[in-house]
N, C-alpha and C positions, 0 to 999 in steps of 0.2 A: 322490299323483298329481302329476306335473309340470305346471306352469302354462304351459310353453313349447309353442308350436304347432310340430309337427315339419315342417309344410309351409312352404317358403320363401316369403317375401313377393315376392321377385324371384328369378330364376335366380341361383345363386351367382356372384359376381364373381371368376372365376378367370383372367381374361385380363389379364396385366400391362400391356397397352396401354390398358385402360379406366380411366376416372376412379374408378369405384367400387372397383376393386382396391386403391387407395391410401387409401380412406376408412376411418379408424380406427373410426368408429361402426358402419359396415356390417360391418367385420370382427368387431367385438365381438359383434354380434347373431348372426352366422353361427357364431362359435366356440361361443357358448352353445347355439345351436339344434342344431348337429351333435354336440357333445359330450354334450348331453342325450340325444340318440338313442342314442349309444354307451353311456351310463351305463345306460339302460334295457335295452339288448340284451346287452351284455357278452360277445358271441361272441369278440371279439378280445383278451380279457384276457391271453392267454398269448403274444401275438405279439411284443411289445416292452415297454419300460418306460413308454411313453406312457399306455397304457390303465389299468394299475393305479394310476399316479400321478393321473390324472384322476378315476378312480372314488373314490379315497381323499379327494380334495379335495371332490368333490361330497358324499360321505357325511359329511365333516366339517361342511360347511355345513348339511346336513339336521339333523345331531345338535346343533350348537351355535348355529346362526344362524336356524333356522326355515325354511330353504329347502325347496322342494318338488322341486328338481332342480338343474340347472346354472345357474340364473338369477343367482346371486351370484358366479360365477367372474369373476376380474378379470385384469389384465395380467400379474401375477406367475404366476398359474395357467396362463395361455395360453403364456407363455414357457417354463415348465417342461415343458409338454406337447410343445412344439415341439422343445426341446433334447434330449429323450429319444427323438425320432423319428429313425431313420436312413434314412428314405425308401426302404424296401424295396418298398413298394406292395402287400405281401401283404394288408393289411387291405382295400384297395380290391378286390383280386381276389376275396376271399372275401365281401365285404359284399353283402347282398341288397337294399340300399336305394340303389343307385347308378343313374346315368343308363344305364349299360351294361345293367343289369338291367331297365330300363324303369320304375323306381320314381319316384314323384312327389317323394320327399324329397331326391333328388339329393345324397346324401352322398358326399363325396370328402375324406377326412381328409388324405391326403398333400398334395394341392394346397392345402387350407385351411391346413395348417401351414407349407407353403412360403410362402404369402402372409403369414402372421404373421411369419416370419423376414425376409421382404423388407421389410415395413413397419418392423420393429425395426431392421434394418440401415440403412435410409434415415434413420431418426430418430436413431440412436445411432452409426452408422458400422459398417463391417465390422471385425470383430476382427482382431488380428494373427494369431491362429491360423488363421482362415479365409482371410486374405490369403496366408499361406504355403502352405496346402494348395490354394488356388484356382488356382495357376499351374503345374501339372506340366510343361507343354510348355516353359516357359522354363528350368526346371531341367534338363530332358532335353536341350535343345539345347546347353546349356553343358557338361554333364557326360558325356553318352554319347560314346563314341569313346576318344580317347587319355587323357582324364581319368578314365575309368570305373574302372580298378583302384584309383586313389587314393581316389575317392569311395566305392567299395565297402568298402575297408579302413577308412575313417573311419566309415562307417555301421555297421560291425561292432564298433566300439570302444565299450565300455560307458560309459566316462566321457564320451565325446563325446555319446552318445545321451542321457545324463542331462542334460547341459548344454542340448542342443536341446529336451528336454522342459521344462526350466525356462524357456527363453526363448520357445519357439514352441508349447508344449503338445502336441507330437507324442510319443505314448507310446514310451518307451524300449524297452518289451517287444515292440512290434509289429515283425515282420520286414519292414522296408521293401523294396519292390521293388528289386532290383539294377539297375545301369545296364549297358547292353550296350557291349562294346568296339567295336562297329560298329553304326551306326543302320541301320534297315531301308531307308531311302531310299538310303544309300550302297551297301548290298548289292545292291539292285535295279538300280541304275545300272551295276554292274560285271559283271553276269552275262548269259549267253546263255539265252534261253527254251528250254524243253524242246521236242523235236520235236512238231508237231501243235498247239502253242499257237496259239490264234486261229481254229481251225477252226469253233468254235461262236460266236465273237464276242469282244467285249472287255468286261471289267468294271473298274470303278474301285474300288480298295481303300481304304476308310477304316481306316487301320492303327491309329488311336488313339494317344494318348501312350504307353501301355504297350507297344503293338506297335512303335512307332517307336524308342523309346529304352530301354525297360526289358527287354522280352522280344522282341527282333527275330526270334528263332527262330520264334515263333508266326506273325508276319507272313510270314516267309520260307517256312515250311511251307505257309501258305495259298496263297502264290503258286505253289509247286510243285504242290500238289494241284489247284488250279484249272487250271493249265497241263496237268497230266496228264489232266484232263477236258475239254480242248479250248478253254479260255479264255485269251485274252491279258490280262495284268494290267498296269494302270497305277496309279500313285499320284499323284493330283492334289494340288495345293497344299492344305494343310490345317493346322488347329490344333486345340487341345483342343475337345471337344464342348461344354464349358461347364457340365457337371454339377457340378464342384467349386465353381464360382461360385454356382450355385443353392443348394448346400448351405450356403453362407455368407450367403445372402440378397442377393448382389450381382447383381441382375437386369440392370443395365446392362452389366456385364462379360460375363455369359452371352449377352446379346443381341448384343453386338459379335462374339463368337466365332461365334455362329450365323450372323450376317450374312456374315462372311468365308468360312465354310465353304460356305454356300449359293451364294455368288457363284461359287466354284470348281466345286462339284459340279453346279450347274445346267447348266453347259456340257457336262458329261459326259452328263447326262440328255437334253439337246437333241440330242446325237450318237447317242442310242439305247442308251446303256450303262446297265447296272444298277450300283447302288452296293452294295458288299458291306462289311458291318461285322464286325469281329472280336470286339468286346466287347459284352455285352448292355446295359450302361449306356449306351454310346454309341449303340447301335441304338435304345434307348428314347428317348434325347434327340432323335435325328434324326426319328423317326417321330411322337413325341408333343409334345415341348417346342419344337422349332424352329418348327413351324407356329404354335404359340401365341405364342411370343416375337416372331416377325416378322409373322405375319398376312398373308404374301404368297403369291402363286401359285407363285413359284419354290420357296419352302420346302415348300409342299404337294406340288409335283412331285417334289422330292428325296425327301421322305418316302415317297411312293407308289412310288418306284423303288428303295427300299432293302430289302435282304435281309440277314439274318444269314448268315454264310458257310456254316454247316451247313444252314440252310434252303435255300440254293441247291443244295447237294449232295443234299438230300432230294428236291427237285423232280426232279433227274436220276435219283435212285434209283427214284422212282415212274414216270417215263417210260422207264425201262430204258436210259438213256444214261450212267449212272454206270460208270466204268471198274471192272472186276472183276479187274484185273491185280494182285492182292495177293500179296506175298511172304511175309506172316506175319499172325498175328492178335494180339489184345491180352490173351487169357486172361480171367480174372475181373475185371470192371471195376465199380468203385463210381462211379456218375455223380451228381455234385451238380447238382441243378436250380437254376440261378441265379435269384434273385427277379426281376431286371430282364428276364430272358428270359421268365419266366412272365407278367410284366406286359404283354408284347407280344402275348400270347395266340396264339402260334404253335405251341404244343405243345412237344415235345422232339425237334426234328429230329436232333440228334446221336445220340440213342439209336437211332433207326431206321437211321441211316447206319452207326453202329458195329456194330449187329447184323448188318450185311451182311458184316462181316469174317469170315474163317474162324477157327474155334477161339476165339470171343469170346462171352462171356456178360455182359450188362450188367444191373446192378441199380441202381435209382434211389433216391437219398436226397433227398427233397423237404423240406429244412429250410434255414433261413436261416443264413448265415455271420455275420450282424450286423456286416458291414463296410460294404457298400453305399455306395461313394464314399469320403468322407473321415471319416465318423462313427467308424468302428472304429479309426481311427488316433489319435483324440484321447485324451490321457492321462486326462481325467476320466471317460471312458466305457469305457476299455479292459477293465476287469474285468467290467463289466456286459455288454459285448459277448461276452466269453468265456463267461459264464453262459448267455446266450441262444443261443450257438453249440453248446452241449453236445449238443443233439439231433442236430446235423449230425455232430459228431465221434464220437458213440456209434453213429450209423447207419453210418458208414464202418467203425468198429471191428467191428461185428457182421458185416459182409460179409467182412472179412479179404481185401481184393482184392489181385490182382497189380498192378493199375494203378488209381490214383485219377484221375478226370477231372472237370474243371469248365470251363465256357465263360468263367468270370469269373476273371481273373488275380489280383484282390484276394482273392476267396474262397480261391484257391489258397494265399495267404499265411497265411490262418487255418488251413487244413488242414495246412500245413507246421508251424506253431507248435504246434498241438494234437495232431495225429496223427503228426507226424514223417514225413509222406509228401510227396514232391514231385509234386503233382497236375499233370497235363498238360492242355492245351487239347485238345479232340477233334480239331482239325485237325492237331495234332502226332502224334496216334495214327494218323490217316489217312496222313500223310506217311511215317511209319515202316512202316506196313503196305504201302505202295506201294514202299518202299525208296528214296524220294527225299528224305528228311529231310536238310536241309543241316546242316553242322557249324558251331557257333559256339563261340568260346573263352570 
């Protein structure tokens, strides 16, 4: 029987603006308390590498050191648990001991491990690997456009990828997102809106780094579909959501990005516009992490005004204002339920919207891709990520779909690598069904 009290002495210090968040002794107590609860429960053992690793370490201490639970775990054990976590949030969604479930133990393993990584990064510095992966918007600004063909050719070169893996630790086997020959921002500036755009109002599109620079077709399809449904679309000034920085423990960099984005997006909210996000990870950051990082009314207002793009269309489907002017359907669809969408607890709006298409049958694969930000790109975890993604890849194989769909562009890279299918964002499927999908080279 463990000697650790599962009840917290104080509410967990999960706010990076508070002094206790950075207190190593407080963190040590919380790591032991929460991981002891996990060791006794073991419900999440199959979700990721963190839990089997922790359980083995606790069992080791019980067998060899006379421990009764997790009370002898130390810094090395904590770091191992954190490094094996890819922040999918699934353990929090499923955990019965969380604040969201009204439980007094207040377990939140993803945020606890994010705190451990932040303290370690402040103490030891952010690694080169995490610095490289933490600034996708900088690389996108330099590379998207005229430099894209050269960059994409280089990224496809095996020898170059091996060299990058040796220097920066980015797995040579991971199919990196390509760069677009035209950024979404430049595309949006040069085109004429569809007839009827603006009849319902205006939305501000948070295109995300991936939508701006890597997959501008996704963002362009979003603009076309939203316009088809009466919305005028603007792209406010924006930068990376900051999740790659949090993955590396760089809270200050994540906070700076959140502050810059909130300053821009808050003006849209004050004008009465909704914020529409294209990627589940960015939507989660806006709704959950930005208010925590900044603690401001503006951040909370932006969070409250933010919707996933398919969530907005689902609202229209429910109130019968969604355009049904479809030219085609999508056939048999395997829909991957992205973890960071599930973490927002908004259901699967894309499934309900896609089911409104003619000749379309959607089957859900509720399994993790084990990419979730930057973790799946890291060389030291690439093979482990592949193993944990097998439930996803097998689920898609079992459906044998005509179309694979995921809201997450990075999960699509896993599906491409493992299933050989070019998974589409649901907004691309909608644009194709309406016959308004733009062409990108």
